[in-house]
N, C-alpha and C positions, 0 to 999 in steps of 0.2 A: 444425549448430554452435548451440550454445545462446546465445540472447540474453541481453545483459546488461541488467539492471533494476535500479532503485532501489526498495526497499520502504519504504513509509510505514505506520506504525501507531502507536498510543497506546503508549509504551514501557512505563510502568509496568503498566498492566493487562493489556495483550496479548502482552508479550514472549513468553511461553510458546507460545501459539497462532501467531504470527507466525513463531517459530523453527520450528515444525512445516512450515510452508509453505515457508519458507526452505531448508528441508533436503531439499525433495522430489527436487532432483537434475536437473531438466529444463531449469532455467533457472540463469542466474549472476546471483547479487544481490549487493548491496554487503556488504561485510564485516560481520559481526556486532560489535556494540559491547557490552562487558561493561557490568554495571551501575556500576561504579566509573567506567569511562572515560566513560560517559554523565553521570553526576553531575559529573566534573570538567568536562566541556565546558560544562554547564549553569552552573556555577559562574563560568566564565569571562564569561558574558554573551551577550546577543542577537548580539553581533557574532561571538563564537566558534561559536555555533550556526549562524548563518548561512553562515559560512565552511566548517563542516563539512558543512553540506548541499550547497553549492555545489560544493565539491571531490569530494565522492562521487557527485554526479550526472554529473560529467566522463565521457564515454565510455558512457554509459546510453542505449538506444534506448526504453526506457518506464519510466514510473512505475507501479508496482502498489500502490494503496492497499489495505490489509488493514483491512477495515471490521469494528471492533467496536462494543460498546454505547456507548462513549464517545469514537469516533474523529472524529464530524462536528464542525466549527466550531472546531477547536483550532488555535491561533495559526500553529503549525510545520507541521501538516499542511497548513493552506491556503496556507501560503508554498510549500511543496514542491508542491502542485497547480500554484499560479500559476506557480512557476519552470518546472516541466515542460513547461507547457503554452506558455508565452513561448518555451521554447528548442525547439519544435517537436517534443518527444518524444511518443510514445503514453501515454496515460493509461487506466487501468482500474481499476475496484474490486471486490474480491472479499470478501463476507461471511465472516468467520471465527467468528462467535459461537456456532456449533453444534460448534466444535471444543473438545474439554475443555482446561482449564487444568492447572497442575501438580498442583492438588487435586482433579482428576477433574470439575470443574464445567464446564457449559455456561452460556452467557449469554442475554440478551435480545437481539434485532435492534437495531443501533442506526441511527441517521438516515442518509440517504445524505449523505455529505460534499460530493459535488459540487453539492447544492442550495445551497451557502453561498459558492460561487467563481462568478463572471460572466465571461462572455467576449462582448463586443460588446452587452452589455445584457441578456443572456439567461443563465439558469442554466447552468452548464457540465453539468448533469445532463442536458439536452435533447440533448447531443453524446454525452458521455462514458457508456459502458456499465457496468453493475455486474453481478456474478455472484453468485447466492445458490443454492447447492445445493438440490435438492429433497429430498435425504436429510436424516433427522434424527438418526441415529447417528453419533457422530464419527469412527469408523473408515470409515464409508462416505462420510461427508463429505470426509475426506482424500483417500480414492482418487477420488474424483468431481473433486476440485480438481486432484489429480495429472494426472488424464486430461485435464482441459480447459484447464490454465493456458497451454500454449503457444499453444493456438488463441485464447484470449482476448488473449494478449499481440499477436499477429500482427494480429488484428482491429483493437486499440486503435491499432496504429502505421498500418493502412491508414486508418482513421477521420481520424486526425490529419493524414496525409498530403493527404488530400482536403478539409481545411478551408483 
């Protein structure tokens, strides 16, 4: 049975790359939000965003942060990480900068978002693992993530359960 996860990513810049990972098919993620729906939620303000995140995290066992060049230290990504961790969910990061976007471009590697979130006085990056494919070609990176994502999620849940 596929795990249910919540995907966290920078919507505007990494929507296309995140879509590739979300469509891998070995895990069940939160439903995709259209550009128009996300803009509507944002226009309703911070409480609407927080409500959407909270509702969509219900029933999820893990947060998968899809890390692009501008993911780290964004307000709502930090909120999602803090919420998932405080709710006892597994948390893992997967770098997606080497996947091509809609224009066929790869990006530079971004900072580790777990360096900006703390648990008991230490960076969450000292507990939470990230994965960066050793491949550089987008199709190989995709295949690598597809092969490893289930194991990464299971390991993240195990790590969280041992904290």
